[in-house]
C-alpha positions as CSV (number, residue, x, y, z in Angstrom):
1,M,139.8,98.9,88.8
2,K,138.8,99.5,92.5
3,L,138.1,103.1,91.9
4,L,135.7,102.2,89.1
5,L,134.1,99.2,90.8
6,L,133.2,100.7,94.1
7,P,130.8,103.3,92.7
8,L,129.1,100.7,90.6
9,L,128.5,98.4,93.6
10,A,127.2,101.3,95.7
11,L,124.9,102.7,93.0
12,P,121.9,100.3,93.6
13,L,121.9,101.0,97.3
14,L,122.2,104.7,96.9
15,A,119.5,104.8,94.2
16,Q,117.1,102.3,95.7
17,D,114.4,104.9,96.5
18,E,115.7,107.9,94.6
19,V,114.4,106.9,91.1
20,R,110.9,106.5,92.5
21,R,111.1,109.7,94.5
22,A,112.3,111.6,91.5
23,A,109.5,110.3,89.3
24,W,106.8,111.4,91.8
25,A,108.5,114.8,92.3
26,K,108.4,115.7,88.6
27,P,106.8,119.1,88.1
28,E,104.2,117.7,85.6
29,V,103.3,114.9,88.0
30,T,103.0,117.3,91.0
31,A,100.9,119.7,88.9
32,R,98.5,117.0,87.7
33,I,98.0,115.8,91.3
34,E,97.5,119.2,92.9
35,E,95.3,120.5,90.1
36,G,93.3,117.3,90.1
37,I,92.7,117.4,93.8
38,R,91.5,121.0,93.6
39,A,89.3,120.4,90.6
40,N,87.9,117.0,91.6
41,R,87.6,117.2,95.4
42,T,86.7,120.8,96.2
43,S,83.9,123.2,95.3
44,W,82.9,126.8,96.0
45,V,79.9,127.4,98.2
46,T,78.1,130.6,99.3
47,L,76.4,130.3,102.7
48,R,73.5,132.6,103.3
49,V,72.6,133.1,106.9
50,V,68.9,133.7,107.2
51,D,66.4,133.9,110.1
52,A,63.3,131.9,110.6
53,Q,61.4,134.1,108.1
54,G,64.1,133.8,105.5
55,K,65.5,137.3,105.9
56,P,69.3,137.7,105.7
57,V,71.3,138.0,109.0
58,S,74.2,140.4,108.4
59,G,77.3,140.6,110.6
60,A,77.1,137.1,111.9
61,S,80.4,135.2,112.3
62,V,80.5,131.8,110.6
63,E,82.9,129.0,111.3
64,A,82.5,126.0,109.0
65,E,84.4,122.7,109.4
66,L,84.5,119.5,107.3
67,V,83.4,116.7,109.5
68,R,82.9,113.9,107.0
69,H,84.6,113.4,103.6
70,E,82.4,112.8,100.5
71,F,85.3,110.6,99.3
72,L,85.3,107.1,100.8
73,F,88.5,106.3,102.7
74,G,88.3,102.7,104.1
75,A,89.7,99.5,105.3
76,N,88.3,96.0,105.8
77,G,86.4,95.3,109.0
78,F,87.4,91.7,109.3
79,M,88.8,92.2,112.8
80,V,85.9,94.1,114.2
81,D,85.5,92.7,117.8
82,G,87.9,89.9,116.7
83,F,90.7,90.4,119.1
84,S,90.8,88.4,122.3
85,K,91.3,91.4,124.6
86,R,88.7,94.2,125.0
87,E,91.3,96.9,125.0
88,E,92.6,95.7,121.6
89,N,89.2,95.9,120.1
90,E,88.9,99.4,121.4
91,Q,92.4,100.3,120.0
92,F,91.3,98.9,116.7
93,A,88.2,101.0,116.7
94,R,90.1,104.2,117.6
95,A,92.7,103.7,114.9
96,F,90.1,102.8,112.3
97,T,87.8,105.8,112.9
98,G,90.9,108.0,113.2
99,L,91.3,107.7,109.5
100,F,88.4,106.0,107.8
101,N,84.7,106.6,106.9
102,F,84.1,103.3,105.0
103,V,84.3,99.7,106.1
104,T,84.2,96.4,104.1
105,I,82.1,93.7,105.6
106,P,83.0,90.0,104.8
107,F,80.3,88.1,103.0
108,Y,82.4,85.1,101.9
109,W,80.0,82.3,101.5
110,R,82.3,79.8,103.3
111,G,82.2,82.1,106.4
112,I,78.5,82.9,106.1
113,E,77.4,79.2,105.8
114,P,80.1,77.0,107.2
115,R,77.7,74.0,107.3
116,P,74.6,73.5,105.2
117,G,71.8,75.6,106.7
118,V,74.0,77.1,109.4
119,V,73.9,80.8,108.4
120,R,76.1,83.2,110.4
121,Y,74.4,86.6,110.0
122,D,73.6,87.4,113.7
123,S,76.1,88.7,116.3
124,T,75.5,85.6,118.4
125,S,76.9,83.3,115.7
126,E,79.8,81.0,116.3
127,P,83.1,82.9,116.0
128,I,85.3,82.4,113.0
129,Y,88.7,84.3,112.7
130,R,88.5,87.3,110.3
131,R,84.8,86.6,109.6
132,P,82.7,88.6,112.0
133,P,79.0,88.2,111.5
134,P,77.5,91.0,109.3
135,E,75.3,92.2,112.1
136,T,78.3,92.7,114.3
137,V,80.0,94.9,111.8
138,L,76.9,96.7,110.8
139,A,76.2,97.7,114.4
140,W,79.8,98.8,114.8
141,A,79.7,100.8,111.6
142,A,76.4,102.5,112.7
143,K,78.0,103.4,116.0
144,H,80.9,105.1,114.3
145,G,79.0,106.6,111.4
146,L,80.7,104.6,108.6
147,T,79.5,103.8,105.1
148,T,79.4,100.0,104.5
149,K,80.3,97.7,101.7
150,G,79.6,94.0,101.2
151,H,82.4,91.7,99.9
152,T,81.8,89.4,98.0
153,L,78.7,87.7,96.6
154,V,80.2,85.5,93.9
155,W,83.8,84.2,93.7
156,D,85.1,80.9,92.4
157,N,87.9,80.6,95.1
158,P,87.8,77.2,96.7
159,T,89.8,78.2,99.7
160,H,88.1,81.5,100.8
161,Q,84.7,81.6,99.2
162,L,83.1,78.2,98.4
163,P,82.0,76.1,101.3
164,E,83.8,72.8,101.8
165,W,80.4,71.0,101.8
166,L,79.4,72.3,98.4
167,T,78.2,69.5,96.1
168,E,80.0,68.5,92.9
169,N,76.7,68.0,91.1
170,P,76.6,70.8,88.6
171,R,72.9,71.5,88.6
172,E,72.6,71.4,92.4
173,R,75.8,73.4,92.8
174,E,74.5,76.2,90.5
175,R,71.2,76.3,92.4
176,L,73.0,76.7,95.8
177,I,75.2,79.5,94.4
178,W,72.4,81.6,93.3
179,Q,70.3,80.8,96.4
180,S,73.2,82.0,98.6
181,V,73.2,85.3,96.7
182,E,69.4,85.8,96.9
183,R,69.4,85.0,100.7
184,T,72.1,87.6,101.4
185,V,70.7,90.3,99.2
186,S,67.1,89.8,100.6
187,R,68.5,90.6,104.1
188,Y,71.1,93.2,103.3
189,G,70.5,94.6,99.9
190,R,68.8,97.7,101.2
191,R,71.0,98.1,104.3
192,I,74.4,98.1,102.7
193,P,74.9,100.5,99.9
194,V,78.0,99.2,98.1
195,W,78.7,95.6,97.0
196,D,81.4,93.5,95.2
197,V,79.1,91.4,93.1
198,V,81.8,89.3,91.4
199,N,85.4,89.0,92.6
200,E,88.6,88.1,90.6
201,S,87.0,86.5,87.6
202,I,90.0,87.1,85.3
203,A,92.1,85.2,87.8
204,R,89.8,82.3,87.2
205,H,90.2,78.9,89.0
206,I,89.6,77.1,85.8
207,N,89.2,73.7,87.5
208,V,86.6,74.9,89.9
209,P,83.1,74.2,88.4
210,M,81.0,77.3,88.2
211,P,77.7,78.1,86.3
212,R,78.3,78.9,82.7
213,D,78.8,82.6,82.0
214,Y,78.5,83.1,85.8
215,V,79.9,86.7,85.8
216,F,77.2,88.1,83.5
217,R,74.5,86.0,85.2
218,A,75.6,87.3,88.6
219,F,75.1,90.9,87.5
220,E,71.8,90.0,85.9
221,L,70.6,88.6,89.2
222,A,72.0,91.5,91.2
223,N,70.2,94.0,89.0
224,R,66.9,92.2,89.7
225,L,67.6,92.0,93.5
226,F,69.2,95.2,94.4
227,P,67.5,98.6,94.6
228,P,68.5,101.2,92.0
229,E,70.5,103.3,94.6
230,A,72.9,100.4,95.4
231,T,76.4,100.5,93.9
232,L,77.4,97.2,92.2
233,L,81.0,96.5,91.6
234,I,83.2,94.1,89.6
235,N,86.5,93.6,91.4
236,E,89.8,92.3,90.0
237,T,93.3,91.4,91.1
238,T,96.4,93.6,91.0
239,A,97.5,92.0,87.7
240,L,95.3,94.5,85.9
241,W,97.9,97.2,86.6
242,S,100.6,95.3,84.8
243,N,98.6,93.3,82.2
244,D,98.2,96.5,80.2
245,R,97.1,96.1,76.6
246,D,95.1,99.3,76.5
247,E,91.5,98.6,75.4
248,Y,92.6,95.0,74.7
249,S,93.5,94.3,78.3
250,P,91.7,91.2,79.7
251,Y,89.8,93.2,82.4
252,Y,88.9,95.9,80.0
253,L,87.5,93.4,77.5
254,L,85.5,91.7,80.2
255,I,83.9,94.9,81.3
256,S,83.2,95.9,77.7
257,N,81.6,92.6,77.1
258,L,79.4,92.8,80.2
259,M,78.3,96.4,79.4
260,A,77.6,95.6,75.7
261,R,75.2,92.9,76.9
262,G,73.4,95.2,79.3
263,A,75.0,94.1,82.6
264,R,74.6,96.6,85.4
265,V,78.1,97.3,86.5
266,D,77.9,100.5,88.5
267,A,81.6,100.8,89.5
268,I,84.9,99.2,88.7
269,G,87.1,97.7,91.4
270,L,90.9,97.7,91.2
271,Q,92.9,95.7,93.7
272,F,96.4,96.9,94.7
273,H,98.4,94.2,96.6
274,F,102.1,93.7,96.4
275,F,102.4,90.0,97.1
276,S,105.9,89.2,96.0
277,E,109.3,90.6,97.0
278,G,110.2,91.2,93.4
279,Q,107.0,93.2,92.7
280,H,107.5,95.3,95.9
281,Q,111.1,95.9,95.0
282,D,110.3,97.0,91.4
283,V,107.8,99.5,92.8
284,R,110.1,100.8,95.5
285,E,113.0,101.2,93.0
286,G,110.8,103.0,90.5
287,R,110.6,100.3,87.8
288,A,106.9,99.5,88.2
289,L,103.7,101.4,89.0
290,T,105.3,104.7,88.2
291,P,103.1,107.8,88.2
292,D,102.7,107.5,84.4
293,K,101.6,103.9,84.7
294,V,99.2,104.7,87.6
295,F,97.5,107.5,85.7
296,R,97.5,105.5,82.5
297,I,95.5,102.7,84.1
298,L,93.1,105.0,85.9
299,D,92.5,106.9,82.6
300,L,92.0,103.6,80.8
301,Y,89.3,102.3,83.1
302,G,87.9,105.8,83.5
303,R,86.9,105.6,79.8
304,F,83.8,103.6,80.9
305,G,82.5,106.7,82.7
306,K,82.0,104.7,85.9
307,P,83.4,105.4,89.4
308,L,86.6,103.6,90.2
309,H,87.3,102.0,93.6
310,V,90.8,101.0,94.6
311,T,89.3,98.1,96.6
312,E,92.1,96.3,98.4
313,I,95.6,97.7,99.2
314,T,98.6,95.9,100.6
315,I,101.9,97.8,100.5
316,P,104.3,95.7,102.5
317,T,106.9,96.7,105.1
318,L,110.0,95.2,103.5
319,P,112.4,94.9,105.1
320,A,110.7,94.9,108.6
321,T,112.9,97.8,109.7
322,A,112.6,101.6,110.1
323,D,113.9,101.9,106.5
324,G,111.2,99.5,105.2
325,E,108.5,101.4,107.2
326,Q,109.6,104.7,105.8
327,A,109.4,103.3,102.2
328,Q,105.9,102.0,102.9
329,A,104.9,105.5,104.1
330,E,106.3,107.2,101.1
331,M,104.6,104.9,98.6
332,T,101.4,105.1,100.5
333,R,101.4,108.9,100.3
334,D,102.3,109.0,96.6
335,F,99.6,106.5,95.6
336,Y,96.9,108.0,97.7
337,R,97.6,111.5,96.3
338,A,97.3,110.1,92.8
339,W,94.1,108.2,93.5
340,F,92.5,111.2,95.3
341,S,93.3,113.5,92.4
342,H,91.7,111.4,89.7
343,P,88.2,112.4,88.6
344,N,86.8,108.8,88.4
345,V,88.1,107.5,91.7
346,E,85.6,107.8,94.5
347,A,86.8,105.2,97.1
348,V,90.1,103.8,98.3
349,T,90.3,100.9,100.8
350,W,93.4,99.8,102.7
351,W,93.1,96.1,103.3
352,N,94.5,95.0,106.7
353,L,94.8,97.8,109.2
354,V,97.0,95.9,111.7
355,D,100.0,93.6,111.1
356,D,99.5,89.9,111.7
357,T,95.8,90.0,111.0
358,A,95.9,89.1,107.3
359,V,94.7,85.9,105.8
360,P,97.0,83.0,106.5
361,G,100.1,83.3,104.2
362,E,99.9,87.0,103.9
363,D,101.1,88.2,107.3
364,K,104.7,87.9,106.1
365,W,104.2,91.1,104.1
366,R,103.5,93.1,107.2
367,G,101.1,95.3,105.2
368,G,99.3,97.0,108.1
369,L,99.3,100.7,108.9
370,L,99.8,99.7,112.5
371,R,102.2,97.2,114.1
372,R,100.6,94.3,116.0
373,D,100.9,96.2,119.3
374,F,98.8,98.9,117.7
375,S,101.6,101.4,117.6
376,E,101.5,103.6,114.5
377,K,103.8,103.1,111.5
378,P,104.9,106.1,109.5
379,S,102.3,105.1,106.9
380,Y,99.5,105.7,109.4
381,A,100.8,109.1,110.2
382,A,101.3,109.9,106.5
383,L,97.6,109.1,105.8
384,R,96.4,111.0,108.9
385,K,98.3,114.0,107.7
386,L,96.7,113.8,104.2
387,I,93.1,113.0,105.3
388,R,92.8,114.9,108.5
389,E,95.2,117.9,107.8
390,E,95.9,118.5,104.1
391,W,92.5,117.4,102.8
392,T,90.2,119.2,105.2
393,T,88.6,122.6,105.4
394,K,88.1,125.0,108.3
395,F,86.7,128.3,107.4
396,S,85.8,131.4,109.3
397,G,84.3,134.6,108.1
398,T,81.7,137.3,108.7
399,A,78.3,137.5,106.8
400,D,78.0,140.6,104.6
401,G,75.0,142.8,104.3
402,A,73.2,140.0,102.3
403,G,74.0,137.5,105.1
404,S,76.5,135.7,102.8
405,V,80.0,134.3,103.1
406,T,81.8,132.4,100.4
407,F,84.6,129.8,100.5
408,R,86.1,126.9,98.6
409,G,86.3,123.6,100.5
410,F,86.7,119.8,100.3
411,R,83.4,118.1,99.5
412,G,81.5,116.4,102.3
413,G,79.5,117.0,105.4
414,Y,80.0,120.3,107.3
415,R,79.2,121.6,110.7
416,A,78.8,125.4,110.9
417,K,78.7,127.6,114.0
418,V,76.9,130.8,113.5
419,R,77.3,133.5,116.2
420,R,76.0,137.0,116.7
421,G,75.3,139.1,119.8
422,G,76.6,136.4,122.2
423,K,74.3,133.8,120.8
424,E,75.3,130.7,118.8
425,T,73.6,128.2,116.5
426,V,75.0,125.0,115.0
427,V,73.9,124.1,111.5
428,E,74.9,121.2,109.3
429,F,75.1,121.2,105.5
430,D,76.6,119.2,102.6
431,L,79.1,120.6,100.1
432,K,78.8,118.7,96.8
433,K,80.2,118.9,93.3
434,G,79.6,122.3,91.6
435,T,79.2,125.8,92.9
436,S,76.2,126.1,95.2
437,T,74.4,128.4,97.5
438,Q,73.2,127.1,100.8
439,A,70.8,128.7,103.2
440,L,71.8,128.4,106.9
441,R,68.5,129.0,108.7
442,V,69.1,130.2,112.3
443,E,66.8,131.3,115.0
444,G,67.2,133.7,117.9
445,L,70.3,135.6,116.6
């Protein structure tokens, strides 16, 4: 009996991560990811080096380097200038910009207007933990060249969104909700390009009074207030990944309803938090959120033909050991590779960059990419390897007789150095979807 029992007892420990690893290592999964990244994130480009008169410059050496991804890799900016020590704020900025080009700015109404008429937009506003004033984060984002997103305009959450002072009178309550949206959009609608218009409406707080049909009406109002170039999202909880009824899934039905009625939903937000030990363990052991499930859900919501944003990510460190950190890194790498490969996904946002900076109650998951002392976890290193090493392009070549060089690279902003005869010119250009020809106009070579 002992000979039979010991292997059975040992099996769960030995297999804890192996089922998951094997699923992500399947040839068909690897092929889909690698082919998707190549097809959906890279393009061919021909650079034509020409002089001031537009004539080709042959024989010039060209070095081109990706300096900014087109794809949006982000995290929330809720701790921007929010640490008590200056050096910690500087460490946060270095770690953030070492990976990301996209930052989410908090616009929770409770933090924007903690008391009636006391509006916290300006950098001189009273401090509130994890709720830096928008102007503070906007200035920080501009300094570091980050794309910005506002989160969130409408949400029925009584703990994080709705102010404590909000009246129970239905008519006055409705007036104040829409007034808060108009006030924020009038100031920031043209300064911030991406917005969560409605947050977590499937996870409705049914006892919290809200305007009737508030989700549709919020998008109607947003369409009137925002410029056409803004990106307006609907955002939903992690339950959407498991509450899968194909086109009859609740979130799918909601989006279908909104679009059928003419609502302007420009992009679809998919949260990705593991907020239970059981959920985390199921994923770690390969019972949940397998590659097949991840692609199934992405393909499902991709049917709308809209960009998908993975808007909020928490992958815990459980247990809080080297083993737990390694598992977090492996899962992070697997999911990011899948998201980056999918044709509809255009943005992925980790939620809390540093441990012990989450909303009260969520610190226990240790979902940061950095420990509280700002030392890197393996997950941070894994993302840096992907974003800064594997998913980047450095090209060098020599212009032919027509002044041309051709290469395939990841899409985004490039800086090119063009040299000939001991002289050098730096030129910037964008590599976008589809094959293109770009003229690099240089002078004095």
